N, C-alpha and C positions, 0 to 999 in steps of 0.2 A: 097338312099345315100347321096345325093348332095340338096335332098327335107329336108333332116332330119337334118345337117348339117347349112341349114336355118334359120331352125327354131329354131335352138340353136345359132347360132351367135342372131338373133334377141333378145333371152329370154337372155343373156348375154349382150345385147345393155340397157335393159331393167331396168338390175339390176344396172344399171350405172344413170342410168338417173333416174330411181327414186329409192332410197337406203331404202326409208322408205316400199316401200313393202318385198327389199329385204335381207336387211340388218338389219334391225330396227326392223321386228319383231319379240315381247315381249323384245327386248335392252333394252329398257326401266321401270322401276319402279318408280311411282311418286305417294306421299301424300300428301295431304292437311290438318293440324289442327291449328283451334285459335290456340294462342301463351298464351291465357288468357279465364283462368277457368270462367264462371260468363257470364255475361251480360252488354254489353255497347250500349250506342245511335248508331243510323243512323250514316250514314253523318258523323261521329269520326273515327280518326287513328283505326285500330281492326288489330294488328299486326298477321300474320299466317307463321307458319311453315311452309317453304315446303322440303319435302326427297325426292333426284331422284339421286334412282341406274342405275348405266349402267355395264350390263354385256357384253357388244358387244365390240364394235371396238372402240377407243379412239372417241372421240364425239368434239362438238366447237357450244356454238350458247347462247342462250341467253329464260330467263324466262320472257312472258308476261301475266301481271295481267292488269284484268282489274273485277274493281265491284260498274261502275256506277258513278264512279267519276274521267273516264277518266282511261288512261293505262301508265303505265309504264313497261317497259323490264330491265332484271337485269340479264348481260350477266355471264353465263358459262364456265367454262371445267371440262369434265368428262371423264379423264381415262377408259381407262379400268379397269373393278372391282371397280370402285368408287363408293361410299357412301354417297353424301353431302346432308349437312344439312341450307338451305336460309333462312335468315327472310325475309320476303317483309312487304311493308306497304299499303297495299289499304286504302279508306276510301269510305265500300261500301253502296249506297243506298235506301239496298236491304238485302234478306237474304244471298243471294250467292255471292261467290267472283271466279272468273270462270282465272283461270291455264293454259297454254298452252308455253307448251315446245318444242321449234321450234332449231333445230340442221341441221348438216348437212348429220348427219345419222339417221337422221327421228326426225315425232312428237313425244306429247304425250298427253294427254290431264288430267286433274285434277280439280277438283273444291270444293269449302272450305264453308261448312257451318256452317254458323253467326247465333249463337240466338243472339237476340237486343230483350231490356227491351221497354214495351209501352210506357212508358215518360219517358222525362228529369228527371235527375238527377248528384247526385253526388255521383263518384265510388274512393270506396277503394281496395286498393291494397296491400296483403298477400304477400312477397315471402318470401318461408316456406317449406324447404324438407320435411313435416308432408302432410298428407292426405290434398284436398281442403273442407271448411265447417266449422272450425274454427273462424272466422269471421263471421259467420251468425246472430249470437248475435245483430248482427247490424240494421238489418233487421223486421219492426213487417209488415208481412201481404206487405215484397218491399217495407212500408215505414216508417221514423223516423220522431219525436220527434226532431230538435234541442235544447237542455235543456236550460233553459232561453227564448227559442222564440214559440212567439203564431203563430206562420207557421209550415205547414207541409211540410217537405226539403225529399225528396226523396234519400236517400240511399241503394245501389248496393254493394256487395263483392265482388270481383276477386280474383286471385290464381294466380300465377306463380310460379315457379320456377328457383334458381339461379342457374347459368352456361346457362339457358334455356330460358332467360329471350331480353327483348330485349336490344340492344349495343349502342343505339342512342336515343337522348332525342325525338323524334319524335317518336317512342313507347312508349310512357308516355301520349302524350298528352288528349286524353280522360281521364284521372285520379286524380282526385282529392288530392290525399295525399297516401304515400306506408308508409307500414308498414314492418320493417326488423324482422323478425319473426325465428325464432329456425333456422339454414344451412344457415343462410341469409351470413356470413359470406364466401362461397364456390364462392360469385357472382367474375364473372371476372372482370376484370379494365378495361375495356370497358363496361360494364355495371354498374360498381357504377360510371366512367365520365360521362356514359351517362343520370344518377340520377341527381346529382350535377346539368348539367345543365340543366335541367329541372325542380331542384329544384330552381334557380335564380330565375326564371318568373312567381315566387307568389303561389307555390303550399308548399303540406307539408312535411314532413318524422318524422318520429316516431321508437327509438329504444327503442326496448323491453331490461328487463333485466331480474332477475331470481336467481338461483339458479347459474344457467351455463346460461353467455353470451359472447361468442368469439367474438361476433361481437363488444364489448364495448372494445376492445386491440385492432381491425382492425388500422390498420394507416393511414389508405386509411380514413378513415372517419375524423381523429385526429380534421382537420380545421371548421368540417360540429358539432361533437358533442357540448352541452352547460356543457360537466362538464368532470370531469379526472378523475388519479387518484382511478379507479375503485378498491372495495372488495367488499365481499360476506360480508355479515350481514343481522340477527335477526329482521325482522318488526315486534312488537306487535301489538294490534289495533290502525288502526292507528285514530287521528282525521284530516290530509290530508285529507285520503280518506274517511274520513266519511264525511265530508263537500262536497268534488268532489260527490259523489253516493250516497250521501240519506241514507246510510243506514251503517251501522254500517260493518268493516270488520274483515276480521280474520286476525291474523297474517302465516306470511311468510315469507320465505326466499328472501334476495332482493342484488341488485349487487349496492352497493350505491358510491359515492363518494362527490368529490367538487367543489363546481360548479365553472363554467368559469366567469374569469370577464367581465361584461356586460353581462350577459345570467341575467331571472331569474328564481325562482322555491321558491319551496315549500318544510319547513324541518321538522321531529317528532326525537324531541333534537338534537342527533347530524347525524342523518338519513335520505342524502337528499331521497326527494321521487319523485320528479318531474325535470324538470326542461327546457328551453326552451328561444334559441337563433333565434335573425334575419340570412338571409344565400339569401344575394339578396331583391327580393322581398319576399324568401317563407320567412317557419319559419321552424327550427329541433328543435323534442321536442324529450328527455328521460325521461324512465321511471326505475326505479331504480326495479320495480316488471316486470311479467310477466301476460298478465292479459288470458293467455290462458294456465295455466298449474292449477292445484291441485296446493291449494286449492281455488282462487280466480279465479276460472273457474265456480264455482258454488256462488260467493260473485251474490248477487240479482244490484247492485248498481255495476259493474263492466261492464256497457252499457254507463251509463248515465259521470261516471268519463271519461271514454275515450274518448266521443265524447268534451265535457265541457274542456279536452285538447287538442283533434286534433281541435277543432275552423275550421272545413273546408271550411264553406263560406266567410272562412278572404278572399281567393281566387278570391275573385268575385272585393276586392282593387284593386287584384294587374293588373285585366283583368280593369280596368279603367284607370288606369294610365297608363297600356299599351296603352288602345284606343286612348289617347289624343295624342300622339305620334305616333300613327303607326295603322290609323283611320282603324277597322273593316270593310270592304265591300262586301255586296252580292247581287250575280243577278246582274253579272255587265256583261253585252257582249262582245268579245273579238272588238279588235280597229284594226281594221282594215283599211286602209285606208285613204285617204283623211279626215280630221276633226273630226278623229270619236273617241280622245283620251279622256279620262277625267282628264281636270285640277284643279292639285293639286292649293289648299289654303291653301299659302304661310302663316295667320297668321293666319290659325292655330298651327303652333307649333313657340310656345318658341322660343328665338331666333337664327332664323332664318335669316342667311343670304338673305339680299337682292336680288331682279334679277336682278338689274346691264343693263348695256347696254350691249347687245353681237350680233355681227352683222350676220347675218341671224336669227335666234333665231325660228327654227324650232316651238318650244314648247308658242311662243307668236306671232304666226300667227295667222288669223282668219278666216273663212270662209266670204265670203261678204254674205248679206242679201238675204235671198230665195225673196226678193220681187225684189229685185237689178239683180240677175240672171233669175229671169221671165221676166221683161220687157228688160234687153235687148236680151232672146231670141226672146218675139215678136219683138220688136223691128228688128233683122236679119230677120225675116220673113216675116213684112211687106218691111223690105230694097231691099233683093234676091230673092221677088216674085212680087207683085206688084209693085210695087213702079221704081221693078229697069227695068220690059220691060211694063208697062206702058209709062216711061221717054224714052226710046228706040222705039218703038212705033211710040212717039207724033213724035219724033224727025228721023223717017224710018231708023234707026239704029238700029231692033230687031237683026243679028246677030253678035252684038260689046256683048251679054248676056253672050255668052261661054267665052269670057274676063274680061266681068265687072261680073260676079254671082265668080269667083272664087277669085275676088280680096274683092270682100266687106265678103265672108266668112270670109279671112284670117283677113280681118279690125278686125272683128267682136274675133275674134277668139284669139287676142290679147290682144283685153280688159276685156277678162273672165282669159286671161294668167294673166296680169299685178298684177291677184288678190293674183296669185297664186306666183310667182317670186320670193321671198325668201325662199320656199320652197326647186327650181329647187337649188336653189345659196348652200343650207343648206348641212353641214356637219353629218355623220352618225353624233350622241350624245345619251345623258342620263343624268338623272337628276333622283336623288333618294333621295329617303325622312323613316325617321326613327327610330330608338331608339338600342341606346347598350345599355347590362342590364349587369354589371359586378360587381366583388363580389370581395375583395382582400383575395387574397389564392387561387383564383379556377382556374385552368389555362386556362379559355375557358369561352370569354362573348358571350354574341347572340346578332345578330342582329337582329332585327321582324322589320320588313318595306318591303316600290316597290320602283322600277325603273320603268321607264318611256323611253320608246326608240324611237326614231326617223331614219329607216329604206329608206334612198331615191331612192334606187335599188333595183327592186325582186335579188332573191337569195338563197341560203342556206349558213348561219352561220353558227357556234360552239360561243357559249355564254361565252363562258370561263370563268363559273359557278366554288365557289373554297368551300369545307366545306358549301356547302347551303346542311342543314338538312329538308328542305321541300319546295315548291314550290306550291303557285294557277296561275291562269292567271286570271286579271284582278283588282288586289289588293290582298291587304295583307291577308295571313292566319288566323282565326279565333285564337283564346288563347287553341283552340281547333287543332289545325290544317286540318282545313276541307279544303274539294277544294273545287271553283266554277269553276271548263272546263270539267261537262260530256258532252260539247260539241267543245273543242277543239282541233284547230290541232298540240299543242305541242308535239313534241317526247322524252319523260321527259328518261333516260337512269338514275338510281341507281345502281354504282360500291361502296356502303355504303357511298355515299353522292350524290346528285344530282345534272344533267348535262344535257343541251342541245345543245347536236352537231350539230343538222340541224335544226334551228330553219328557218322553211321556212317562206319567206314574198315579200311580191309584191313591187311595186315602191310606191314612197311617205307613206311607211307604219308607223307606228303607233301600239308601243305595251306596255301593263302594264304586267308585274309577280309583285308579290306579295311571299317572302319568308322571314323563318326565319335560318340566317349563323350563325358559330363556330366562331368566330373571337380571337385566340390566343393572349388575351393581361395579363396575370404574369408577363413580361417579356415590357412592353405598359407603364401601369399606376401601380402608386404605393397610396393609402389611406392607412395609418397607424395613428392609436388612440394611446396617450401613457396617463397613468396616472403620474401626477408631485406630488411630492411630498409634497406641499402644498396644495392639494384638488383639481388642478384643473386638467387643460385635456389640453393636446398638440395634435396638427392633422400635420403628414407632408404627403403634394400633391408631385406627381412627375411622371412626364411626359415625359418617353424617346421614345413615339416614334415619328414620321416624320410628325403630324402634327399638327399644334395651337388649345386650348382647346382655343375656345373665347368664353366670357360673364359667367365665370366659378363662380362657388357659391360653398360654402361648410355650407350643413345644417347638423345642433344639434342639436335632442329638436324639438323647432316652433323657432332657432336662426335660421339668413342667415348671413351668412362671408361672402361678395363680395372679391372676388381675383381676378375679372377680364380676364388678358389674359394667359396663360400658357403654355408658348411656347419650344419647343421642346429641352430636356437637360435640364429644367430650373424644382427646387424643389423649394416651398414657404411651411412656419408652420404657423399655426395657432392658436393662445392664446383661447382657451374656457372658460367661466367661466358657473360650474353645472349649471344649472334651472331645475326648478319644472315642471312633469311632458305638464302638463296643458292639455285644452282639444283638437278635431284636430277637430270639429263639425265645423269648418268655411273657413277649408281649400278647396281648390278646389281641383277634382278627381287627377288630375293633378299636385298634389305641392306632392315634394317626403318626406315634413315632416309628410305626413301621413305613414311613414316605421320610421321612426328614433325619431316619441318620445315617445316610451313606453320602448325602454333599448338606455342604453347609446349607442349609435354607429354613424357617419359622415355620407354622401352622398355627395361624391363631382361631380357634377351638368355642364353643360357646351353643348354646338355644338360642330362639330368635324368639321375644315375646312378643306378640303383637304385629307378627306379620303373617299372612294372610294368603296363603295360593291360592291355584285351579277354584273354582267354583266360586265365584259372588255372590254366592244365593241366601239370601233370611239372613241367621244369625249367628256369627263365628263363635263360637264355643273354647276362647284361645286359652284359658284357666284348661282347657284337655286338651288342645292340639299342642304336640311335639313339634318344634322344625328346629332341628340341629343347622350347626353353619360349621364350615371348615375352608377357612381360606388358604395359600400360602403364598407368603412370602418375594419376592423381585429383589436380589442382588442387585443397591445400588451401583455405578459405576462403570457399568459392561461400554 
């Protein structure tokens, strides 16, 4: 009997010590599937939907997601009987994403199989309730030529459903254009805002009309749509479509409207066929017809017409503009230890504040030349061994070597220490650089940039990140959201935003992270463009933030209006005389006028002094940081 009781006690103890063996057997079911149907390139964000079911005791833990580009943890609570769906955002280098559920009630594992395109290209995403495949006509054996271009551009079609699409801009980083098809009006508010934040960074969105188009009546898109007052009409054979598609078009039922002030479009008689307007660095395009419905789905010119209106390669210009102020850096190693950091070239950022004189500035400290360290070490070994012993032997006082050797070592250590003395006296500090992109009327702006950190003492630190959407260690993430952290020791936690609650650092540690951060902007700045009765324009810029906008300028078409400094609480009004659009071939990729030339809108630019993005760690060296700012106007009176 005692033997049996002992065995039962051991078994019960084992259940307590190893819950995965006792209580969690079969408790969890986990399934992982790609959010997008279609082929994405490797090394781009590829959202995965993870569904977790718990049929046992209440559990708490996290999903650990890895796929060749680092590991991210997603906290999760699983009450008994729960069935939860989470979208995770890996950037796989290979075809598989590993997903591990780790809880206090046991573990489970799943693997998401991802299909990737063999070549790079541009990806079009159709958000619709309909079956996938409707956009397949853009492909020709996997490739499509851009109309009017001599080059072949790889075009890939992707699909997702409203209500099941990414609710963060991070999820769309690998997409060049989004088409809102039938059913897209059922997108959640979070999905709509994510697409808007993605759009202002230089992408394209397309609204589809047709006989029934509820999406055009969705108030959430009112500031994005290039037309208003929509109604159903009959479009007979259209000269506009015939020119776009190089083929006679059939008659069709369309949802037409009135074009916005500041937008461009084409009409057949009184019927608006299509229109477009800018939104941040991106474009919003509206079609009165539906290319996926009969009879236009049989029209041989629909592919050429669609590609001409989308102009998906326009996003490359936005990428060039962003990289001027937030340079893309790849294959950057970790910045560990003294002297291992990469220095910012402040001349690369127009409007940069001068470095100034900062006491014990760790980012200005330089290692002594290698030759100097070598000669100091050679001199040390010569002094401490042959010279020291020879002199003492000649003086017949060899026993003093027990005292002179440590003294000589201390002297040479002081010589080397003086080279890094300023680092030992420096405070924990950060320096940031990058670009804020914003659009009047959009709730959020996007900061794209990087922060260098100096951590003087070893330990674990919470970087106190807020609303960071994507992150890479070593430099800024590129326009596709790729991460360069295959060997990173950063433990990122994703709670709907990226945090780093436990960064491990050594003494005199330099680290650098690149990130995209959402910035609440709607109440901070305003850029309002208004048509005046005399034919001119008036633009009012307002700074309601706590920071000075220095070297501020207002760009309109090829004009530049100097504003100077825009202080907190200050508004200024600029009178603008319309000018011919002109050509922009002579402008550098970093000139904002590349994005104001085609349509009447203004852009407020400058350097935002004192604003601190990213890590809230130690002291911010504001005089060395360069936060560039670009906010685009909306036309009043639409």
